[in-house]
N, C-alpha and C positions, 0 to 999 in steps of 0.2 A: 505493499499500501504506500511505502515510503518513496518508493522508486516512482511509483505513477504520478505522486504528487510532485516530485521533481521533475518528471517528463513533461507535465502541464505546464508548469513553471516556466520551463524552457522553451516550449513552443510558444507561449505567449508572448515572451521577451522577443524569439525570431521574427514574430509575426509583426511586432510593434517598431523593430529595428527597420522594418521596410517604409514606414511612415515618412513622408515629407511634409516638414513642417515650415512650407514656403510662405505662409500667412504671419509666422511668427518670426521669420528671418527672410525678408524679401530683400531685391535689390532696388528697389525704389522708393524715395523718401516719403511718397504719399502713402504707399502700401505699409512702410515702416511705421508710420504714425497710426494708419489704422490697426496694424498689429498691435501698438502700444495700447490703444483704446480696448482690443480685446482683452489684453492682460490685466489692464486695471480693472476692468469691469467684472472679470472673474474673480479677482484677488477681493474686490468689494463683496461680491456675494458669497464667496466663501466664508465670510466673518460669521455669516448666519450659518450655512449649510454645513460647514464641518461641526459646529457644537450639536447641530440638530443630529446629525447622523450618529456622533460618539454618544450623545444622551440615549439615542434610540437603544444601542447596544447595552449602554448602562442600565436603563430601566428596564430590559427584557431580562439581563442577567440578574441584578437586584431583586428584582419582584417576581421571579419564577417560583412555581409552585413548591416546591421542594426547599425554600429558603424561608425557615421560621422565624429567622430574625429580625426579617423586614419588618419595618413599623405598618400598621395597619391602620389607617384612620378614615373610616369610612364616612365621618361628619366633617370632613375638611371639605371647603368650598371655595376659598378665596386668600389670596396673597397680594398685598400693595406691592410688595417688592418684587415679585413674580411678574404682576402686570405691566409695572414700568419697564421691567427689562423686556419682556414679550412685544410692547409696542414702540419703548424708545429706540432699541437698536435697530429694526426693520426700519423704521422712518428715517432715522439717519442716513441708513444704506442708500434710501430712496432718494433723498434730498441730494446726496453725493453723486448718485449715479445719473440724476437729473441734471446739475451742474454740469459733471463732466461731459455728458453728452451734446447738451447745449453748445459749450463751447467747442467742442470737437467739431460737430454738425457744420458750424458756421467756418471754423478754421479751414475744413477738408472740403467746402462746398464745391462741387466739379466744374461749375461753369466759371468760377473766380479765375483770375490768373494768378500763378504760383506767389507765393510769398517768399520762398527761399528755393534753391536747388538740392541742399543737404542741410543737415543740422549745423555744420561748421562753414557751409558756403553760401553767401547771400546771392539772390538774383542778380546779373548783370544787365543794367538797363541799355545796354547796346546789342543786346542779343535779343532779336524776335522770335517766339515760339515756331517749333516747325508745325504748320498746320497739315494735317493728314486726314483727307475725306474717305468716311468708310460707309459700305453698303454691306448690308446683310443680305445675300441673297439665299437661294434654295439649292443647295446646301454648302455654300461656301463664302467667303468673303472677300471682298473687293476694295483695294486701297488705292485711293488718288492722291499723287502728290503735286498739288498745284504749283509749289515754288520750284520743283524741278521739271515738269510735265511729263512726269511718268506714272505709270499705276502698275499695280501687281494684283493676282490672286494668290490667296492662302500663303502669302508671305509678307511681311511687313519689316520696316528696318528704322532706326533711328539712331541720333548721336548720343554718345554719354555724356550726361550733365547738361544737356539742352532740353529745354521743355518742349514737349510735345502738346498740341493742341488737335485733340481728336474730334471730328465732327461727324456723327453719326447719323444713319437714315436706314430704312428696309425697303427694299422691293417689294416685299408680300406681308407676311406674318410680322407680329413682334418678335423681336430678338432681344439677347443679352450680349454685350461685349465684355471679355474679361480677360486681364493678363495679370493672374495673380501675383507675379514678381513686380509689377508696376503701379496697380492700384486697383480698387474695388471695381465691379462691374458697373455697368450703366445699360439702360434700355436702348434700342434701336426701334423705331417705329416708322411705319410708311407714312409719307406725306408729312413728316416731323423731323426735326433737326434736334437732336441733344448733343452735349457737348460734355468733353471730360478733359482736363487739364492736369498733366502728370509729367514725370521725369524718371528716367531711369540712370541709376549712378554706378552700375557695374558693367562691363563688357560680357556679352556670352548670347548664346541663343536659348529663348525662352519659349514655353508655350503659350499661346492663346487658344481661347475656345469659345463656342457658344454657351451660356449658361441656361438657357430658357429653352425648353422643348419646343421644336419646329417643325417636327414632321419626320417623315420616314430616314433622312440621312443625317439627323442630329448629331446621333455619334460620332460621325465623320467630319463635323464642321469645326474644325480645327486649324492652326496655323502656327508658322514658325514667325517669332519676334528677335529679331537680331539686333544687337546693342553693339556698337563698334566707335572707335574715334572718328573724327572727322574725315580723315585721310581714309578708312576702310569705308565709311559710309559712302564718299565720294566714289569710290570703287564699285561700291553694290549699285550705285546709280548709273554708272558708265555701262555695267551688266547689264542692266535692264535697258537701258537705250538702245542696246546693241541687237536687241531683239529684231528690231525693225518694224515691229507689228504697232498699229495705230487703235487706239481705244476710241472708235465713234459710235454712233447711235447702232449702227448694223451690228458691229461685234459685240456691243452691250445686249442688244436683242438675243444675241446667243447665248450670253452668258446668263441672260436671265432664265433660261430654261433650267428646270432642275437637274441636279447632277449629283451623284454620291461620290465622295472619296476623289473629288477633283484635283488634279495636279497643279501644281505651281506653274503659273501663267505670266509672263511678263509683256508689258505695253511699252514701247519706248516713246508714244507720243500720245497726247490726250486731245480730245476734240474740244474746242473752247466753248464754255457755256454747258458741258454736259452733266456737270455736278447738278447744277441749277433744274436741269431737265429730270435729272433723277429725282431730285427732290421733291419737285412738282408734279412728279408721275406724268410726265410727256414725253419721255425719251424714244417713242414710236413716233413714226413720221405723219401721223394723222391724229394724235392725241391731243386734247384741250388741258392744258396745263392747269394746275390748281389755282394758281394766283390769277389766272385769266377768269377761270370759271368764277372764283369770288368777285371779280370786278364785273362778270355779268349778272350776277346776284345783286350788286349793289346799284347797277343800273334798271332792275326791273325783275329780273328772274325769269320765270317761265311764261308759258303761253308764245303767241306768237311775235310778242315784241322780244321775249327772251331768245327766240331762235333766231330772230336778225340780230341781234345783240350779239349772240354767240358768235357768229361770222364776223360781224362787223368789227368787234374788238378781238377777235383771236391773235394772240402773240401780242398783245399792246403792252404786258408788263415784262415781257422777255424779248423784246424787239431789239435788234441790234442798232438801229437808229432810232430811238424814240421821238426825237424831233421832227424827222421828216415824216415819221406816223402820224404825230400831232399835227403838223402842216397840213396834211393831207385830210384828216377828219374834222379838224377844226379851223378852217381858214378865217373863221371871222374874227380870231383872237388877234389882237392888234398890240396889245400893250406887252412890253418886254417883259415887266415885273411879273405879269399874269402869268405868261409862258412858262418863267423859269419855276414859279411856284407848281405848276401843273408836272412840268418833267421832272422836278424834284419828287413829287407824290409818286409819280408812276415808278421811278427807281427806286423808291424807298422800300425798305423790307419791314416786316413786323419784327424781326429778329434786331432791328436797329433799336426798334421802340422798346422790345422788352427782352433784354439781352439774358436774362436768369431764366427764361421761360421756356418749356417745351413745345414749340409751335412749329407751323407750317410756314415756311419763308414765301410770305405773299404779299402782294402790293394792294 
């Protein structure tokens, strides 16, 4: 029997040795702060949990049936000291947890720009965050780098210690973007843009994946996230550019088709304005953009007038030359200030008005 117990303990230790404590020892500052929050919250809750578990064992042992020496007080029903402990200690823990959570929630707001690169390194005001546009497809991830004019499928990269501004949407159902080494997960929704600001502090290749069930190929919806120094990242970009492929509306339409365990794919060039079309769900040749649809609704909506407005104002919010379009539609506007106000309204996005909200980028 003794050897069996030893064997069970050994098997338990072997099983636990395979655990990956990435949440408590990540490579990114945001993820590290989130890991600290988990530790602090757990320690605070253990202040109650450990005494309760210990007392449960103590009471079961002390007041067992064959212990005749245990005190028997059937008429006891109240203790002021016990009431103070039972109510005051949990209340104090809840207050501490509430304060800790409130401060950490505001400090780690995913839409806010980073306040630091790491615990010992402040943000360099001369360094702009790297913008990466992410599309959750069925069942793969598309990454667009507008600064470099390239795009990839199921592989992403970033520069160590340079802030990354992830902008996310989905082509179909809701999904969740998660790189445990870098930051907590954030949802991606069709027709909406969410944002995650984070940084990676150590070089390496890390795993990213979907954390929200999205159908048949969900378990294969994983990608490699490569963190390198600036020279290594530039070499990676050049490798992507060397593919010679262009991500345009036609190639995006092919990517939109569901596929399982999709291979890594590189695009050396990206069609201008494609992200806005994806975000407004009009990457197809005859699709009506969401922002144009909202313009139609604002001008009267359905009925015969709505059908007329739909065709008349198609593309007004995403036009390459809104000034020419305005001149064609409203030749009666002569005042320069009025024209500038209208043009500004046409190009203004809701994201500019509500930078911290999950909303469709619409005019």
